[in-house]
C-alpha positions in Angstrom: -57.0 -44.9 -4.0 -56.6 -41.9 -5.6 -56.6 -40.0 -1.9 -53.7 -42.5 -1.0 -52.0 -42.0 -4.3 -52.1 -37.6 -3.9 -50.9 -38.0 -0.4 -47.9 -40.5 -1.5 -46.9 -37.7 -4.3 -47.4 -35.0 -1.5 -44.8 -36.8 1.0 -42.3 -37.4 -2.1 -42.4 -34.1 -3.0 -41.8 -32.8 0.6 -38.9 -35.3 1.0 -37.1 -34.1 -1.9 -37.8 -30.5 -1.1 -36.3 -31.3 2.6 -33.0 -32.8 0.8 -32.7 -29.8 -1.5 -32.8 -27.4 1.4 -30.3 -29.0 3.2 -28.5 -29.5 0.1 -28.2 -25.8 -0.4 -28.2 -25.1 3.0 -24.7 -27.3 3.1 -23.1 -24.9 0.6 -24.2 -21.8 1.9 -20.8 -20.0 3.7 -20.8 -18.9 6.6 -21.8 -15.4 7.2 -21.7 -12.2 9.5 -23.8 -9.8 10.6 -22.4 -6.5 10.5 -23.7 -3.2 12.8 -24.1 0.4 11.4 -22.4 3.0 13.6 -24.3 6.7 13.8 -22.2 8.9 12.7 -20.6 10.8 16.5 -21.1 13.8 17.1 -24.9 12.9 16.1 -26.8 15.2 13.7 -28.6 18.8 15.5 -32.1 17.1 14.9 -31.6 12.9 15.5 -34.5 12.3 17.8 -35.5 9.4 19.9 -38.9 8.8 20.2 -40.6 7.1 23.3 -42.7 3.8 22.8 -44.1 2.2 25.3 -46.7 0.3 22.7 -50.0 -0.7 24.6 -50.5 -3.6 22.3 -48.3 -5.5 24.6 -47.0 -3.3 27.3 -44.7 -6.0 28.6 -41.3 -4.2 26.3 -40.9 -1.1 24.2 -39.0 0.2 22.6 -37.0 3.4 21.5 -36.7 4.2 18.3 -34.1 6.5 16.8 -34.7 8.5 13.9 -33.5 11.4 11.5 -36.2 13.8 10.5 -34.6 16.2 8.0 -33.9 12.6 5.5 -37.3 11.5 6.9 -35.0 7.6 7.8 -35.0 5.3 10.8 -31.2 5.0 12.4 -32.1 2.6 14.5 -33.6 0.6 17.7 -33.2 0.2 21.0 -35.2 -2.7 22.9 -36.4 -1.2 26.6 -38.5 -3.1 29.3 -41.5 -2.3 30.5 -42.9 1.4 29.9 -39.6 2.4 30.4 -38.7 6.1 31.4 -35.2 7.2 29.0 -33.0 10.1 28.7 -30.2 11.1 26.8 -27.0 12.6 28.1 -25.5 16.2 27.7 -22.9 14.9 26.5 -24.5 14.0 23.5 -22.7 9.4 24.4 -25.4 7.6 26.2 -28.9 6.9 26.3 -30.8 5.5 29.8 -33.8 3.3 29.9 -34.8 2.5 33.5 -36.0 -1.0 32.6 -38.3 -3.4 34.6 -38.4 -7.1 33.6 -40.1 -10.3 35.2 -38.5 -13.5 34.8 -41.2 -15.2 32.8 -42.3 -11.7 30.7 -45.9 -10.4 32.3 -45.2 -12.1 35.6 -42.7 -13.3 38.2 -39.6 -11.9 39.8 -38.8 -8.2 38.9 -35.7 -6.8 38.6 -35.0 -3.2 38.6 -31.9 -1.8 36.2 -30.4 1.3 34.4 -29.0 0.5 31.4 -26.5 2.7 30.0 -27.0 2.8 26.4 -23.8 4.2 23.7 -25.6 6.8 21.1 -23.3 5.3 18.3 -23.7 1.4 18.4 -26.9 1.8 20.4 -25.9 -1.4 22.3 -25.8 -1.5 26.2 -22.6 -0.5 27.4 -23.4 -1.2 30.9 -26.2 -1.1 33.4 -26.8 -0.8 37.2 -29.5 -2.9 39.2 -31.9 -0.7 40.9 -34.4 -1.1 44.0 -37.7 -2.7 42.5 -39.1 1.4 42.6 -39.3 2.5 39.7 -42.5 4.2 38.9 -44.7 2.4 36.6 -46.4 5.6 34.7 -47.0 6.7 31.2 -43.3 8.3 30.2 -42.5 11.6 30.6 -39.8 14.3 30.8 -38.5 14.1 34.7 -39.2 10.4 36.0 -35.5 9.9 34.4 -33.0 12.7 33.8 -29.1 13.6 34.5 -27.8 16.0 36.1 -25.9 19.0 34.3 -22.2 17.4 34.1 -23.9 13.8 33.7 -22.4 12.5 36.6 -25.9 11.2 38.5 -29.1 10.1 37.0 -32.5 10.7 38.7 -34.7 7.8 38.5 -38.3 8.7 39.9 -39.6 6.3 42.2 -43.6 5.1 43.4 -44.4 2.3 45.5 -47.2 4.4 46.4 -44.5 6.2 49.0 -42.2 9.1 46.4 -38.9 8.9 46.3 -35.3 9.3 43.9 -32.9 7.5 43.1 -29.9 8.7 42.9 -27.4 6.7 40.1 -23.4 7.3 40.4 -22.3 7.1 36.3 -18.9 7.4 37.2 -19.2 4.6 40.0 -21.4 2.9 38.0 -23.4 2.2 41.6 -26.5 3.6 43.6 -25.2 5.7 45.5 -28.5 6.6 47.2 -31.9 7.2 47.5 -33.4 10.5 48.2 -37.4 10.4 50.2 -39.5 12.9 48.7 -42.9 12.2 50.2 -46.0 14.0 48.9 -44.2 15.4 45.7 -43.2 13.5 43.0 -40.8 14.0 39.7 -37.2 15.2 39.4 -36.5 19.1 38.0 -33.2 18.7 37.4 -31.1 22.1 38.5 -27.1 22.2 38.0 -24.8 19.6 38.5 -26.1 18.7 42.0 -29.7 19.5 43.0 -33.4 18.4 41.8 -37.1 20.4 42.6 -40.1 18.1 42.8 -43.5 19.3 42.7 -45.1 18.7 46.1 -49.4 18.2 46.7 -49.5 21.1 49.0 -48.7 23.6 46.5 -45.1 23.7 47.3 -41.8 22.6 45.2 -38.8 21.0 47.5 -35.1 21.5 46.6 -32.8 18.7 47.4 -29.0 19.9 47.4 -26.7 16.6 46.6 -22.7 16.6 47.4 -20.2 14.7 44.8 -21.3 11.1 46.8 -24.9 11.6 45.6 -26.1 11.8 49.4 -28.3 14.8 50.6 -27.0 18.4 52.3 -30.0 20.2 52.1 -33.6 20.6 51.7 -36.2 23.6 50.7 -39.6 24.3 50.4 -41.5 27.1 48.8 -44.6 28.1 48.1 -45.7 27.7 44.2 -49.7 27.3 44.0 -52.7 26.8 45.5 -53.9 23.7 44.7 -57.7 24.1 45.8 -57.9 26.7 43.4 -56.1 25.4 40.1 -54.7 22.2 38.8 -51.2 22.2 37.6 -50.1 19.6 35.0 -46.7 18.8 36.1 -45.5 18.4 33.2 -43.2 20.9 32.3 -40.5 22.3 30.3 -37.6 23.8 30.8 -35.3 26.2 29.2 -32.2 26.7 31.2 -33.1 26.6 34.9 -36.0 28.4 34.1 -39.2 25.8 34.1 -42.8 26.9 32.4 -45.6 24.7 34.2 -49.1 25.5 32.7 -52.8 24.8 34.4 -55.1 23.0 32.4 -57.0 26.5 32.2 -54.1 28.0 30.3 -51.7 29.8 33.3 -48.6 29.3 32.7 -46.4 29.4 36.2 -42.4 30.0 35.5 -40.0 29.4 38.3 -36.2 30.7 37.7 -34.4 28.1 40.0 -30.6 29.2 38.9 -30.4 30.8 42.4 -30.1 29.5 46.2 -33.8 29.7 46.2 -36.5 29.5 43.6 -37.6 32.7 42.3 -41.6 32.4 41.1 -41.6 34.6 38.2 -44.8 36.6 37.5 -47.9 34.7 35.8 -49.1 34.9 32.1 -52.4 33.4 30.5 -52.2 31.6 27.0 -55.7 32.2 25.9 -57.3 36.2 25.8 -61.3 36.3 28.5 -62.7 35.8 24.5 -60.2 33.0 23.9 -61.4 31.3 27.5 -64.6 32.1 26.8 -64.8 30.3 24.0 -63.3 27.1 25.6 -59.8 27.5 24.6 -57.3 25.8 26.5 -54.0 23.4 26.4 -54.1 19.6 26.2 -51.8 16.7 25.2 -49.5 14.8 26.8 -46.1 16.0 26.5 -48.3 19.0 25.6 -45.3 22.0 25.6 -42.5 22.4 24.0 -39.5 24.8 24.1 -37.0 26.6 21.5 -33.7 27.9 23.3 -32.9 29.6 20.5 -35.8 31.7 19.1 -36.9 32.4 23.0 -40.4 30.5 21.8 -42.4 27.8 24.2 -45.3 25.5 21.6 -48.7 24.4 23.6 -51.2 22.2 22.5 -54.3 23.7 22.1 -57.9 22.9 22.2 -61.3 25.1 20.8 -63.4 22.9 23.2 -61.7 22.0 27.0 -64.0 19.7 28.9 -62.3 19.5 32.0 -61.5 15.5 31.7 -60.4 15.4 28.4 -57.7 18.3 28.9 -54.9 15.3 27.9 -56.4 14.9 24.5 -54.5 15.3 21.6 -54.7 18.3 19.0 -53.5 19.1 15.5 -52.9 22.4 16.5 -50.4 24.0 17.8 -49.6 27.6 19.7 -46.3 29.5 19.4 -45.7 32.2 22.0 -42.6 34.5 23.0 -41.1 33.8 25.6 -40.5 37.8 26.4 -43.4 39.6 25.4 -46.1 36.4 26.4 -47.5 37.0 23.4 -48.6 34.0 20.5 -47.4 34.7 17.6 -48.3 32.2 15.1 -50.4 29.3 14.6 -49.3 25.8 13.5 -51.4 22.9 12.2 -50.5 19.1 11.8 -52.9 16.6 9.5 -52.8 14.1 12.0 -53.9 15.0 15.9 -50.6 15.0 18.0 -50.6 13.8 21.8 -46.2 14.7 22.3 -43.6 17.7 21.3 -40.1 18.4 21.5 -38.6 20.9 19.8 -34.4 20.7 18.8 -32.0 22.8 21.0 -30.3 24.4 17.1 -29.6 27.4 15.9 -32.5 25.8 12.8 -35.0 24.6 15.4 -37.7 21.7 14.5 -40.8 21.1 16.7 -41.4 16.9 16.0 -44.7 16.1 17.4 -45.4 12.5 17.3 -49.7 11.8 16.6 -51.6 9.4 17.8 -51.4 7.1 14.5 -47.5 6.5 15.3 -46.3 8.7 13.0 -43.9 11.8 13.5 -45.0 15.3 12.3 -41.3 17.8 11.5 -42.3 21.3 11.6 -39.3 24.1 10.7 -39.9 26.8 12.9 -38.1 29.5 11.0 -41.3 29.0 8.9 -43.9 27.7 11.1 -44.4 25.3 8.3 -45.2 21.7 7.9 -41.2 20.3 6.7 -43.0 16.4 6.8 -44.0 13.4 8.3 -42.7 10.4 9.0 -45.4 8.0 9.3 -45.6 4.4 11.5 -42.5 4.7 13.1 -44.1 4.0 16.5 -46.9 1.8 18.0 -47.9 4.2 21.1 -45.3 7.1 21.4 -45.7 9.4 24.4 -42.3 11.3 24.3 -39.6 12.4 22.0 -36.2 13.6 23.1 -33.8 15.2 21.3 -30.2 16.9 21.7 
């Protein structure tokens, strides 16, 4: 009888609670949901962190932060391991999304989404061929032409190609086959380069309709003698590649044909013997205003672990090729980006989902933002 009495009392209490909630809900006035609009032009140090989130890997996001104020400004939801890029006019964030009709399975839909950089809302989208490369995001799998007219989307099926999207017509302009080559490194307004398996660089020239008008190949490195990391960094139209052992191989694309510049080493002979070598995912960053290169470095290089994160960042003068400073993060960093302004910051995403912030005028850590991402693969800035 005691059990029954408790059950009756509990049921009565629950009924009264539900009635009270219903009554309270009826009395609440209708509310509105506001939307914060970020200022334009954006802050010089505004950064965009690409998070592919290994925990689910079905959807990702781009988290927008203000490193100066140590604030999260907003977030953009993206598709499966979606590469992203910023327009040069700073008005648009692009993501190349993949969606499945049943979440993890079903009909696949590829789409290029253009997000307004102030409202962080989708402005428009273009359906893409279902070919977009499914891999960890990197700088040169999605990029804009110098005048923002075209977006280049890297495809891998495993055939390789580049889908060209016309942002003015908001339509696919065409597809450029790049057999045996990978990625798209933008050059000016109407060209892009790709890195090829035979050690050459292929340059494709487009017309104003996004159609191919010319193609060339230039020998670059010997793939049988060294391992070149495809994740380069550019300053203008000069791209800096490095090998896994620390040989920097720069290329100047500003002329009619690529000009292979003299190579140089990140490490001295003594440092090489001690095991020093570059490592990380987006393992290099460059400050155009300071004319410096920043590289994640390991003191115990292992051939199969060169993509591991590191707490140590070496700074080099791009004119003299001399090491000028060592920056140290409190947590191992995996990917980096330097801002392009007169008071540049180096932004590094760490293995704990945080952002490490360095003042590049002093080469000192100026702050950290913990837990801004789950699995950050890339940082973007202006």
